[in-house]
C-alpha positions as CSV (number, residue, x, y, z in Angstrom):
1,X,57.3,194.5,133.0
2,X,56.6,196.1,129.7
3,X,58.8,195.8,126.6
4,X,59.9,199.4,126.9
5,X,61.1,198.7,130.5
6,X,63.0,195.6,129.3
7,X,64.7,197.6,126.5
8,X,65.5,200.4,129.0
9,X,67.0,198.0,131.4
10,X,69.1,196.3,128.7
11,X,70.4,199.7,127.6
12,X,71.3,200.8,131.1
13,X,72.9,197.5,132.2
14,X,74.6,196.4,129.0
15,X,75.0,199.0,126.3
16,X,75.9,202.1,128.3
17,X,78.8,200.3,130.1
18,X,79.9,198.7,126.9
19,X,80.1,202.1,125.1
20,X,82.1,203.6,128.1
21,X,84.4,200.6,127.9
22,X,85.0,201.0,124.2
23,X,85.7,204.7,124.6
24,X,88.2,203.8,127.3
25,X,89.9,201.3,125.1
26,X,90.2,203.8,122.3
27,X,91.7,206.3,124.7
28,X,94.2,203.8,126.0
29,X,95.1,202.9,122.4
30,X,95.7,206.6,121.7
31,X,97.8,207.1,124.8
32,X,99.8,204.0,124.1
33,X,100.5,205.4,120.6
34,X,101.8,208.7,122.2
35,X,104.1,206.6,124.5
36,X,105.4,204.7,121.5
37,X,106.0,208.0,119.6
38,X,107.8,209.6,122.5
39,X,109.9,206.6,123.3
40,X,110.8,205.8,119.7
41,X,114.3,207.2,120.2
42,X,114.7,208.1,116.5
43,X,113.7,204.7,115.2
44,X,111.6,205.5,112.1
45,X,109.5,202.3,112.2
46,X,108.5,202.7,115.9
47,X,107.8,206.4,115.2
48,X,105.5,205.4,112.3
49,X,103.8,202.8,114.4
50,X,103.2,205.4,117.2
51,X,101.7,207.9,114.7
52,X,99.5,205.2,113.2
53,X,98.2,204.2,116.6
54,X,97.5,207.9,117.5
55,X,95.7,208.4,114.2
56,X,93.5,205.3,114.7
57,X,92.8,206.2,118.3
58,X,91.7,209.7,117.4
59,X,89.5,208.4,114.6
60,X,87.9,205.8,116.9
61,X,87.2,208.3,119.6
62,X,85.7,210.8,117.1
63,X,83.5,208.2,115.6
64,X,82.2,206.8,118.9
65,X,81.5,210.3,120.4
66,X,79.9,211.5,117.2
67,X,77.6,208.5,117.0
68,X,76.8,208.8,120.7
69,X,75.9,212.4,120.1
70,X,73.7,211.6,117.0
71,X,71.9,208.9,119.0
72,X,71.2,211.5,121.7
73,X,69.9,214.0,119.1
74,X,67.7,211.4,117.5
75,X,66.3,210.2,120.8
76,X,65.6,213.8,121.9
77,X,63.9,214.5,118.5
78,X,61.7,211.5,118.7
79,X,60.7,212.3,122.3
80,X,62.5,209.4,124.0
81,X,63.4,209.8,127.6
82,X,66.8,209.2,129.2
83,X,65.9,205.5,129.7
84,X,64.6,204.9,126.2
85,X,61.0,205.3,127.3
86,X,58.9,207.7,125.2
87,X,57.8,210.9,126.9
88,X,54.1,211.2,126.5
89,X,53.7,214.5,128.2
90,X,52.3,217.1,125.7
């Protein structure tokens, strides 16, 4: 097994599920903020807490998706395949 295959296996078995899990956690955090905002019942502190959670959830989702996209662009630019193995076809 070559080094590139080991790295590709680590990426596919560990990093990809971890990124998906983190995006899911950020989405749940965002949705929980929406629930807090809707169920605040006029309480200003609960409303502010809900808005804060929504803001942080949106920021986290944006950063994670943007970094994921940038990594894809860099990988494509450098000629890396889907599994992280370089494409050597001219």
